[in-house]
C-alpha positions in Angstrom: 21.0 -6.5 8.6 19.6 -10.0 9.5 21.1 -13.0 8.5 17.7 -14.0 5.8 18.2 -10.0 4.1 22.0 -11.1 3.8 20.8 -14.1 2.3 18.6 -12.0 -0.2 21.1 -9.2 -0.9 24.3 -11.7 -1.6 22.0 -13.1 -3.8 20.8 -9.9 -5.7 23.9 -9.2 -6.4 24.8 -12.5 -8.1 22.0 -12.2 -10.1 23.1 -8.1 -11.2 26.1 -9.5 -11.7 25.1 -12.0 -14.2 22.7 -9.8 -15.8 25.1 -7.4 -16.4 26.8 -9.4 -18.0 24.5 -9.5 -20.8 23.3 -6.5 -20.6 25.7 -3.4 -19.2 23.9 -0.1 -18.9 21.5 -2.3 -16.3 23.1 0.0 -13.2 20.4 -1.2 -10.3 18.1 -3.7 -9.1 16.5 -3.1 -6.0 13.7 -4.5 -3.6 11.2 -2.3 -1.5 8.5 -3.8 0.8 5.2 -3.3 1.2 3.2 -2.9 4.6 -0.6 -3.2 3.1 -2.0 -1.8 7.4 0.3 1.5 7.1 0.5 1.5 3.5 4.3 2.5 3.8 7.3 1.0 1.1 10.3 0.9 2.5 13.6 -0.2 0.9 14.7 -4.4 1.4 17.7 -4.6 -0.6 19.6 -3.7 -3.5 23.0 -4.0 -5.8 23.0 -0.8 -7.4 26.5 0.0 -9.7 28.4 3.1 -7.6 26.7 5.3 -5.0 23.3 3.6 -3.6 20.6 6.3 -5.0 17.8 5.6 -2.5 18.3 4.4 1.2 16.2 4.8 4.1 13.6 5.0 2.2 9.9 5.5 3.3 6.5 6.8 1.6 3.6 6.2 1.3 2.0 3.8 -1.9 -0.8 6.1 -1.9 1.9 9.2 -3.2 3.2 7.0 -6.5 -0.1 6.7 -8.8 1.8 4.6 -11.5 3.1 1.7 -8.8 -0.5 1.6 -7.5 -1.4 1.2 -10.7 1.2 -1.7 -11.3 -0.1 -3.4 -7.9 -3.6 -3.4 -9.5 -3.0 -4.4 -12.3 -0.4 -6.9 -11.7 1.4 -5.7 -15.2 4.8 -4.2 -15.1 5.5 -1.0 -15.4 8.5 0.5 -18.7 9.4 4.4 -17.9 11.8 5.1 -20.6 12.3 8.9 -20.2 13.5 11.3 -17.4 10.2 13.4 -17.2 8.3 9.7 -16.7 9.5 8.6 -13.6 6.9 10.7 -11.3 9.7 14.0 -10.7 7.7 15.1 -8.5 8.8 12.8 -6.0 11.8 12.9 -4.1 12.3 9.5 -4.4 12.5 10.3 -8.3 14.5 13.4 -8.1 17.7 11.2 -6.8 17.4 8.6 -8.6 17.5 11.2 -11.7 20.6 12.5 -10.4 22.3 9.7 -9.9 21.7 9.2 -14.1 18.6 6.8 -13.9 17.0 7.5 -17.5 14.4 4.5 -17.8 13.1 1.8 -16.0 11.5 -1.5 -15.2 9.0 -2.5 -11.9 7.3 -5.3 -11.1 5.3 -6.5 -8.4 6.2 -9.2 -5.9 2.8 -10.3 -4.9 2.4 -14.5 -3.2 -1.1 -15.6 -2.1 -3.2 -12.5 -3.0 -0.9 -10.3 -1.1 1.3 -7.4 -2.3 5.2 -7.8 -0.4 6.4 -4.8 -3.0 8.2 -4.3 -5.6 11.4 -5.1 -7.8 12.8 -2.4 -9.9 15.2 -2.3 -12.9 17.0 1.0 -13.7 19.1 1.5 -16.2 20.6 5.0 -17.7 19.9 3.9 -20.7 16.3 5.2 -21.8 15.4 3.3 -24.2 16.8 0.1 -22.5 14.2 -1.9 -21.3 13.1 -3.5 -25.4 10.3 -6.8 -25.5 14.2 -8.4 -25.4 15.1 -7.4 -22.4 11.7 -7.5 -20.9 11.4 -11.0 -21.9 15.1 -12.2 -20.7 14.6 -10.8 -17.4 11.3 -12.2 -16.7 13.1 -15.9 -15.4 15.0 -14.3 -12.7 12.2 -11.9 -11.4 10.4 -14.8 -10.7 13.9 -16.2 -8.9 14.4 -12.2 -7.0 10.6 -13.1 -6.0 10.3 -16.0 -4.4 13.7 -15.2 -2.5 11.7 -12.2 -1.2 8.9 -14.1 -0.6 11.1 -16.8 1.2 12.4 -14.1 3.9 9.9 -12.2 4.2 7.8 -14.7 6.0 8.8 -15.1 9.3 8.6 -11.3 9.6 5.0 -11.6 8.1 4.0 -14.3 10.8 5.7 -12.2 13.9 3.8 -9.2 12.3 0.9 -11.6 12.5 1.3 -12.3 16.3 2.4 -8.4 17.0 -1.0 -7.4 16.0 -3.1 -9.9 17.2 -1.7 -8.6 20.1 -1.9 -5.6 20.2 -6.0 -5.7 19.9 -6.1 -7.4 23.5 -4.9 -3.6 24.2 -7.4 -2.5 22.0 -11.0 -4.7 23.5 -9.7 -3.0 26.6 -9.8 0.9 25.9 -10.6 1.9 22.9 -7.7 5.1 23.5 -5.3 2.7 23.9 -5.6 1.5 20.8 -5.0 5.4 19.5 -2.0 6.0 21.6 -0.5 2.4 20.0 -0.9 4.0 16.3 0.4 7.5 17.5 3.4 6.1 19.4 4.4 3.5 16.7 4.6 6.6 14.5 6.9 8.5 16.4 8.9 5.7 17.4 9.2 5.3 13.3 10.1 8.9 13.3 12.7 9.0 15.5 14.3 5.6 14.1 14.5 7.1 10.7 16.8 9.9 12.0 18.7 8.1 14.2 19.6 5.1 11.7 22.5 6.2 9.8 24.0 7.0 13.3 23.5 3.8 15.0 23.5 2.1 11.7 20.1 0.6 11.9 19.1 -1.6 8.8 15.3 -0.7 6.7 14.7 -3.6 8.4 15.1 -2.4 12.0 13.9 0.7 11.3 10.8 -1.4 10.2 10.5 -3.2 12.8 10.9 -0.7 15.6 7.6 0.3 13.9 5.9 -2.4 14.5 7.0 -3.7 17.6 7.3 -0.5 19.6 3.5 -1.1 20.7 4.0 -3.9 22.1 6.2 -2.0 24.6 3.6 -2.9 27.0 2.1 -6.4 26.1 2.2 -7.5 30.2 0.0 -5.4 31.0 -2.7 -7.4 29.6 -2.0 -9.4 33.0 -2.3 -6.5 35.1 -6.3 -6.0 36.4 -8.5 -3.1 35.4 -8.8 -1.8 39.3 -5.0 -0.8 38.8 -5.4 -0.5 34.2 -8.2 1.8 34.8 -7.6 3.5 38.8 -8.1 7.4 39.0 -5.4 8.7 40.8 -1.7 8.3 42.5 -0.7 4.6 43.1 0.2 3.8 46.5 3.7 1.5 46.8 2.1 -1.6 46.3 0.1 -0.7 43.6 2.8 0.3 41.8 5.0 -2.2 42.6 2.4 -5.1 40.8 1.9 -2.1 38.2 5.6 -3.1 37.5 5.5 -6.5 37.0 4.1 -6.0 33.4 7.4 -5.9 31.9 7.8 -9.5 33.1 4.4 -10.3 32.3 5.1 -9.0 29.0 8.6 -10.8 28.8 7.0 -14.2 29.2 4.1 -13.7 26.9 6.6 -12.9 24.1 8.1 -16.4 24.8 5.1 -18.2 24.1 4.3 -16.4 21.1 7.9 -17.0 20.1 7.4 -20.8 20.8 3.9 -21.4 19.2 4.9 -19.0 15.9 7.9 -21.0 15.7 9.9 -17.5 15.9 12.8 -18.0 17.5 14.2 -18.5 13.7 14.1 -14.7 13.1 17.4 -12.8 13.2 15.4 -9.4 15.3 13.3 -11.4 17.5 15.7 -10.1 20.0 14.6 -6.3 19.2 11.4 -7.5 20.7 12.2 -8.7 24.0 14.3 -5.3 24.4 11.7 -3.3 23.8 9.2 -5.4 26.0 12.2 -5.6 28.9 13.5 -2.2 28.9 11.6 0.7 27.7 11.7 1.8 31.3 15.4 1.6 31.5 16.4 5.6 32.1 19.6 6.6 30.8 20.8 7.4 34.5 20.2 3.8 35.8 17.3 5.1 37.6 15.0 3.1 35.2 13.1 0.0 35.9 13.7 -3.3 35.7 17.3 -3.9 35.9 18.5 -0.2 36.3 21.0 -0.4 32.9 22.3 2.8 31.8 23.3 5.0 28.9 24.1 3.0 25.9 23.6 -0.3 27.8 20.2 0.7 27.6 19.3 -1.1 23.7 18.5 1.8 20.8 14.8 0.4 20.3 14.3 0.8 23.6 15.4 4.0 24.0 13.5 5.4 21.6 9.9 3.2 22.2 10.5 5.1 25.6 10.6 8.2 24.0 7.4 7.7 21.7 5.6 6.2 24.4 5.7 9.4 27.1 5.1 11.8 24.9 1.9 10.4 23.5 0.9 9.7 27.2 1.8 12.9 28.3 -0.3 14.4 25.6 -3.0 12.0 26.1 -6.2 12.6 28.4 -5.9 10.0 31.1 -8.2 8.8 33.9 -5.8 10.4 36.1 -4.4 13.7 33.7 -5.9 15.9 31.0 -3.6 16.3 28.4 -0.6 18.2 28.0 0.7 20.7 25.1 3.1 19.4 23.4 5.4 22.3 24.0 4.7 21.8 28.1 5.9 17.5 26.3 9.0 19.1 24.7 10.1 21.2 27.6 9.7 17.8 30.2 11.5 15.5 27.3 14.2 17.9 26.5 14.4 18.5 30.6 15.2 15.9 31.1 17.1 14.2 28.2 20.1 12.3 29.4 18.4 11.6 32.3 15.3 10.0 32.1 14.9 9.5 28.1 17.9 9.5 25.5 19.1 12.3 24.1 19.5 11.9 20.8 15.7 10.2 20.8 14.4 13.6 22.5 16.0 15.8 20.1 15.1 13.5 16.9 11.2 13.6 17.7 11.5 18.1 18.8 12.9 18.3 15.3 9.8 16.4 13.8 7.2 18.1 15.1 5.4 19.0 12.3 5.0 15.1 10.7 4.5 15.1 14.9 1.4 16.9 15.3 0.0 15.8 11.6 -0.2 12.0 13.0 -1.8 13.5 16.0 -4.3 15.2 13.9 -5.0 12.2 11.9 -5.2 9.8 14.8 -7.5 11.7 16.3 -10.0 12.7 13.6 -9.9 9.0 13.5 -11.0 8.0 16.5 -13.8 11.0 16.5 -15.4 8.9 13.9 -15.3 5.4 14.5 -17.2 6.6 17.8 
């Protein structure tokens, strides 16, 4: 968990403790953040009495009609009975199973942007009276400011990342579709491996957002190489490998120009760009790192990237079938590719194919 997230989590716990001195049945306060580009909600911080009912939660806002209404209207939502908490969703079922019987939800907005939602949960079905709601207002405003301040640098990093990604899209429309797909493949893998590798919700989200920048340095590679049909010569292959160093140089420029040096997880971006061609057996480049010496975010990115490259048409090859690509990953797991990441991707085959269908269809519509 990043320093900023730790601070928000600590302050949230302090606010929750103060509220429980006055309102004992308030068992949970939580914040979920929203990504406008993907329509995804993910857990950010929470303070919960007892076991946490939601961990590594990730879902599309479109799946929650009442939350969409909260976002659109700006008004709070009060649900005061078990059947009112959107019971068809897995998240609602888990909350109900944990004893939640009423919920109070507010949108977190700033400067016209939706940052996410603030949730108060209670085991008392009639807890959120007008008196309680009025008392919560000042605390809600404190939490909103904490979240907006903490997420500001991350939003700046995401904006810089999107700008850089556009350079790739302008050079090759398939590259744009590739980045969209592999970003989501990386997210699937990261979600699967999060508990095992101690990845926070924020880190999982950042892997999704930053993985598409893995080949940022190719902006500095000539079209003569990028669009070449056929195999590279040894000299051309060596020139192509320079995109890693070029990418790291570009990252340092982004960090300096956008003032991103203080972001706790900025190292993840360096790791993804600098290590996504490393291999567990030490045969990769540019350093020849082995096994766990390769950062997990880079291992995840490599599997997501290679799978999509294999299953996509390129000037020098036709697309492989998913079966053939999965077989290649499996055969080289532990050597060229991280075995856990390979297993996670193959296990999520249904989601993988849904992502492929979605972005191929969108590309066809655009054309």
